[in-house]
C-alpha positions in Angstrom: 28.0 -107.6 33.4 24.6 -105.9 33.8 22.0 -107.6 31.6 18.6 -106.3 30.4 16.8 -109.3 32.2 18.6 -108.4 35.5 17.7 -104.8 35.4 15.1 -103.2 33.0 16.8 -100.2 31.4 15.8 -96.9 29.7 16.2 -96.7 25.9 19.4 -94.5 26.6 20.8 -97.2 28.9 20.2 -99.8 26.2 22.7 -97.9 24.1 25.1 -98.1 26.9 24.6 -101.8 27.1 25.4 -102.2 23.4 28.6 -100.4 24.2 29.1 -103.0 27.0 28.7 -105.9 24.7 31.0 -104.3 22.0 33.6 -103.5 24.8 34.0 -107.2 25.6 35.0 -108.0 22.0 37.5 -105.3 21.3 41.2 -106.1 20.7 42.8 -106.4 24.2 45.8 -104.2 23.2 43.6 -101.3 22.6 43.6 -98.6 25.3 40.2 -97.8 27.1 39.8 -94.7 25.0 40.4 -96.5 21.7 37.9 -99.1 22.9 35.3 -96.5 23.4 36.0 -95.0 20.1 35.6 -98.3 18.4 32.4 -99.1 20.3 30.7 -95.8 19.4 31.9 -96.3 15.8 29.8 -99.4 15.6 26.6 -97.9 16.7 24.5 -95.9 14.2 22.7 -92.7 15.3 19.5 -94.2 14.4 19.7 -96.1 17.6 19.5 -92.9 19.6 16.0 -92.5 21.1 13.5 -90.2 19.6 12.2 -87.3 21.8 9.0 -88.3 23.9 6.6 -86.8 21.5 8.1 -88.9 18.7 7.8 -85.7 16.5 10.1 -82.8 16.2 8.6 -79.3 16.4 9.1 -77.4 13.1 8.6 -73.7 12.4 7.4 -72.3 9.0 9.6 -69.9 7.3 6.7 -67.4 7.1 6.1 -67.4 10.8 6.9 -64.0 12.5 9.6 -63.8 15.2 6.8 -63.2 17.7 5.1 -66.5 16.7 8.5 -68.4 16.7 9.0 -67.2 20.2 5.6 -68.4 21.3 6.3 -71.8 19.7 9.7 -72.2 21.3 8.5 -71.1 24.7 5.3 -73.3 24.6 7.2 -76.4 23.8 10.1 -75.6 26.1 12.8 -75.9 23.5 15.7 -73.6 22.5 15.6 -74.1 18.8 13.7 -75.7 16.0 14.2 -76.4 12.3 12.7 -73.9 9.8 10.7 -75.4 6.8 10.6 -73.5 3.6 6.9 -72.9 2.9 7.7 -72.5 -0.8 9.4 -75.9 -1.1 7.6 -78.5 -3.2 6.1 -81.5 -1.4 8.6 -83.9 -2.9 11.6 -81.8 -2.0 14.8 -83.3 -0.6 15.6 -82.5 3.0 18.3 -80.0 1.6 15.6 -78.0 -0.1 13.0 -78.5 2.5 14.7 -76.7 5.3 16.4 -73.3 5.4 18.0 -73.5 8.8 17.4 -73.6 12.5 15.9 -70.7 14.4 16.8 -70.4 18.1 16.4 -68.1 20.9 20.1 -67.3 20.6 19.5 -66.1 17.1 16.8 -64.0 18.0 18.9 -62.5 20.7 21.1 -61.2 17.9 18.1 -59.2 16.4 17.2 -58.0 19.8 20.6 -56.7 20.5 20.7 -54.9 17.2 17.5 -53.1 18.2 18.9 -52.3 21.6 21.7 -49.9 20.2 21.5 -46.6 22.1 21.1 -44.5 18.8 17.7 -46.0 18.3 16.2 -48.1 21.1 12.9 -48.6 19.4 13.7 -49.1 15.8 16.6 -50.5 13.7 17.7 -47.2 12.2 16.0 -47.5 8.7 16.4 -51.3 8.8 20.1 -51.3 8.8 20.5 -53.5 11.9 17.9 -55.9 10.6 19.5 -56.1 7.3 22.8 -57.0 9.0 21.2 -59.8 10.8 19.5 -61.2 7.6 22.8 -61.2 5.9 24.5 -63.1 8.6 26.5 -60.1 10.0 26.7 -59.2 13.6 29.2 -56.4 13.4 27.0 -54.1 15.2 27.6 -55.9 18.3 31.2 -54.9 18.2 30.8 -51.3 17.2 30.4 -49.9 20.6 32.3 -50.7 23.9 30.3 -52.0 26.9 28.9 -48.7 28.1 26.9 -49.0 31.2 25.2 -45.6 31.1 24.0 -45.8 27.5 22.7 -49.4 28.0 20.7 -48.3 31.0 19.2 -45.6 29.0 18.3 -47.9 26.1 16.6 -50.4 28.5 13.8 -48.2 29.7 10.7 -50.1 28.9 12.7 -51.4 26.0 11.3 -54.9 25.9 7.6 -53.8 26.4 8.1 -51.3 23.4 9.6 -53.9 21.3 7.1 -56.8 21.4 4.3 -54.4 20.8 6.1 -53.0 17.7 5.1 -53.8 14.2 8.8 -54.8 13.5 8.7 -57.5 16.0 5.3 -58.7 14.9 6.0 -58.6 11.2 9.6 -59.7 10.8 9.6 -63.2 9.5 11.9 -66.0 10.6 13.3 -66.3 7.0 14.5 -62.6 7.4 17.1 -63.5 10.0 18.2 -66.8 8.6 21.4 -65.6 6.9 24.0 -67.3 9.2 23.4 -71.0 8.7 25.5 -73.7 7.4 25.4 -75.4 4.1 22.4 -77.4 3.0 21.2 -75.5 5.0 22.9 -77.0 8.2 25.4 -79.8 8.8 23.3 -82.9 9.4 23.9 -86.7 9.8 22.2 -89.4 8.2 20.7 -92.3 10.1 23.5 -94.6 9.1 26.2 -92.2 10.5 27.9 -93.5 13.7 27.7 -92.4 17.4 31.4 -91.4 17.1 30.7 -88.9 14.4 27.9 -87.5 16.2 29.9 -87.2 19.6 32.8 -85.5 17.7 30.4 -82.9 16.2 28.9 -82.1 19.5 32.4 -81.7 21.2 35.3 -80.9 19.0 33.3 -79.3 16.2 31.2 -77.3 18.7 27.7 -78.0 17.4 25.0 -77.6 20.1 22.8 -80.1 18.4 22.9 -82.4 15.5 20.0 -83.0 13.1 19.6 -86.6 11.9 17.9 -86.8 8.4 16.0 -89.6 6.9 16.9 -89.5 3.2 13.8 -91.6 2.2 11.3 -89.3 3.9 13.3 -86.1 3.0 12.9 -84.7 6.5 14.6 -84.5 9.9 14.1 -87.6 11.8 15.7 -86.6 15.1 17.7 -83.9 16.7 20.4 -85.0 19.1 21.5 -82.3 21.6 24.5 -82.2 24.0 21.9 -82.4 26.9 20.5 -85.7 25.4 23.9 -87.2 25.3 24.7 -86.3 28.9 21.4 -87.9 29.8 22.3 -90.9 28.0 25.5 -91.1 29.8 23.8 -90.7 33.2 21.5 -93.6 32.3 24.6 -95.8 31.9 25.4 -95.9 35.5 26.3 -99.2 36.7 27.8 -100.5 33.4 31.5 -101.5 33.4 32.6 -99.3 30.6 30.9 -96.3 32.1 32.0 -96.9 35.7 35.7 -97.4 34.7 35.5 -93.9 33.0 33.1 -92.2 35.3 34.9 -93.1 38.6 37.8 -90.9 37.5 38.4 -87.6 39.3 37.9 -84.6 37.0 41.5 -83.7 37.0 42.4 -87.3 35.7 40.5 -86.7 32.5 41.8 -83.2 32.0 38.8 -81.1 33.5 38.1 -78.3 33.9 39.2 -77.1 30.4 38.5 -73.4 31.2 40.6 -71.9 34.0 39.5 -69.0 36.4 41.4 -66.5 34.2 39.5 -67.6 31.0 36.0 -67.4 32.5 34.0 -64.5 31.0 32.1 -62.8 34.0 29.5 -60.2 34.5 29.0 -58.1 37.5 25.6 -57.9 39.2 25.4 -54.0 38.8 25.8 -54.2 35.0 22.7 -53.7 32.8 21.2 -57.0 31.7 21.2 -56.0 28.0 25.0 -55.7 28.2 25.3 -59.0 29.9 23.4 -60.6 26.8 25.5 -58.6 24.5 28.7 -59.9 26.1 27.7 -63.4 25.9 26.8 -63.1 22.2 30.1 -61.2 21.6 32.3 -63.7 23.2 30.2 -66.7 21.6 29.4 -68.2 25.0 26.2 -69.6 26.3 26.5 -68.3 29.9 28.3 -66.4 32.5 28.7 -66.4 36.2 27.4 -63.2 38.1 30.1 -61.7 40.4 30.1 -59.1 43.1 32.4 -56.2 42.6 35.8 -56.6 44.1 35.9 -60.3 44.4 35.9 -63.7 42.4 32.8 -65.4 44.3 29.9 -66.1 42.0 26.4 -65.2 43.3 24.5 -66.2 40.3 24.3 -67.5 36.8 22.9 -66.1 33.5 22.6 -67.9 30.3 21.8 -66.7 26.7 18.6 -68.8 26.8 17.3 -66.6 29.5 16.5 -63.9 27.1 13.2 -65.9 26.5 12.0 -64.4 29.8 12.5 -60.9 28.5 10.7 -61.9 25.2 7.7 -63.8 26.8 7.2 -61.7 30.1 8.5 -58.2 29.6 5.9 -56.8 31.9 7.8 -57.9 34.8 10.2 -55.1 34.2 7.6 -52.4 33.9 8.7 -50.5 37.0 12.6 -50.6 36.3 14.4 -47.7 34.9 17.5 -49.8 34.3 17.3 -53.5 34.4 20.5 -54.7 36.1 21.8 -58.2 36.2 20.9 -58.2 39.9 17.3 -57.2 39.2 17.1 -60.0 36.5 18.2 -62.6 38.9 15.7 -61.5 41.4 12.7 -61.6 39.1 13.8 -64.7 37.2 14.7 -67.3 39.9 15.6 -70.1 37.6 18.3 -68.0 36.1 19.9 -67.4 39.4 20.5 -71.0 40.3 24.3 -71.3 40.5 25.3 -75.0 40.3 28.9 -75.7 41.4 31.2 -78.6 42.1 34.6 -79.2 43.6 37.8 -80.4 41.9 37.7 -83.7 43.7 34.3 -84.6 42.0 34.2 -87.7 39.8 33.1 -87.6 36.2 30.1 -89.8 37.1 29.0 -87.3 39.9 29.3 -84.4 37.6 27.3 -86.0 34.7 24.5 -86.9 37.3 24.5 -83.4 38.7 24.2 -81.9 35.2 21.5 -84.3 34.1 19.5 -83.9 37.4 19.6 -80.1 37.3 19.0 -79.9 33.5 21.8 -77.4 33.1 24.4 -76.8 30.4 27.5 -75.7 32.6 28.8 -76.2 36.2 31.3 -74.0 37.9 34.2 -75.4 39.8 34.7 -73.6 43.2 37.1 -73.8 46.1 35.8 -74.2 49.8 35.3 -70.4 49.9 33.2 -70.3 46.7 35.8 -68.8 44.6 35.8 -69.7 40.9 38.4 -72.3 40.0 37.0 -73.4 36.6 34.1 -74.0 34.2 32.9 -77.2 32.7 30.3 -77.4 29.9 28.4 -80.4 28.5 30.8 -80.0 25.4 33.9 -80.4 27.7 32.6 -83.7 29.1 31.7 -85.2 25.7 35.2 -84.2 24.5 36.8 -86.3 27.3 34.7 -89.4 26.2 36.1 -89.9 22.6 38.8 -88.5 20.4 39.1 -87.9 16.7 41.3 -90.6 15.0 43.7 -89.1 12.3 41.8 -88.4 9.0 38.6 -89.7 10.5 36.3 -87.3 8.7 38.0 -87.5 5.3 35.8 -85.6 2.8 32.9 -85.4 5.3 32.9 -81.7 5.2 33.4 -81.4 1.4 30.8 -79.0 0.1 30.3 -77.2 3.3 30.3 -73.6 2.3 32.4 -71.1 4.4 30.3 -69.2 7.0 29.3 -65.6 6.2 31.9 -63.2 7.6 31.4 -62.5 11.3 28.4 -64.8 11.6 27.6 -66.3 14.9 26.4 -69.9 14.4 
């Protein structure tokens, strides 16, 4: 067994070593999967390393969307908790925060403004009000109309970020589609197993960890951070026994070719973002017409480039997906793997490339499946019968048609 003395490890790997020690004392009749469950149940989320800065970025509720975008972009993060500026200093964490603002949430607001009927304004505030109330029905009102979207995209983003609406809309005005209290969070004493299940089966992109004593968020654990932790566990017995398995042995990929949502390179980029949001997915492969070979990749987070550098599109009458991939090289990186890849190789690939998804392709480059970070985590642990009990009691239903 690898020891700390033999090989100095990262903070993430030390968690893996705790799993290793716990693995050795589990009941021998347990299956490997049940052993992992038991190990992760014995480790509190407080053991997860804090971000390098040791301080989470927070955004004030009276910040404008423009200010929020600058903060997110400057710190290279996709989301941040929103602090209620009107909350008293001694407020509990439930009263201190009103939710989490993210680029994806701002996308909803952007797409409401991109409706062909009023490309520069939200039609007397109707669209903005819909967002503020947690509604996104405007996204489904019109079919994907390439011609109208092309018309709406003429200098759209340049007009948008110079508008008073973008400069003056407050973050709190678009915070209508968050979970109870105001979001589902873990206490420091909750287990790794709970955290892993929330990030996989319950489809949370990140899990805030609250310090009840301080009344504030202590850490935010993301799917990417978990994948990095797993990558750092290379060489440990429990990880190798799982990681050496072929993808098909652990049931991957979960998404088959027929289930993959795609966009064609000649479609307007606004419509590509709208499709991702409507289908509740974080990214799509870019396909040439008449085939199934991916030539690029787009993700919902790429909208930050439209918000922070719209001048790059000044000469475009219609911003197509192909145009977008040309001017934003980081978006066009298509990371793929083959079906005979191992779980360990896939984890190391995702961690090294800092990406959220990988496409499974055949020797000809044709799509054979899709694997996300959530898919991998879901293969690591499983939910025991009745595990959560009353954990979700008090969680209010989401607003109708909300997109959390």
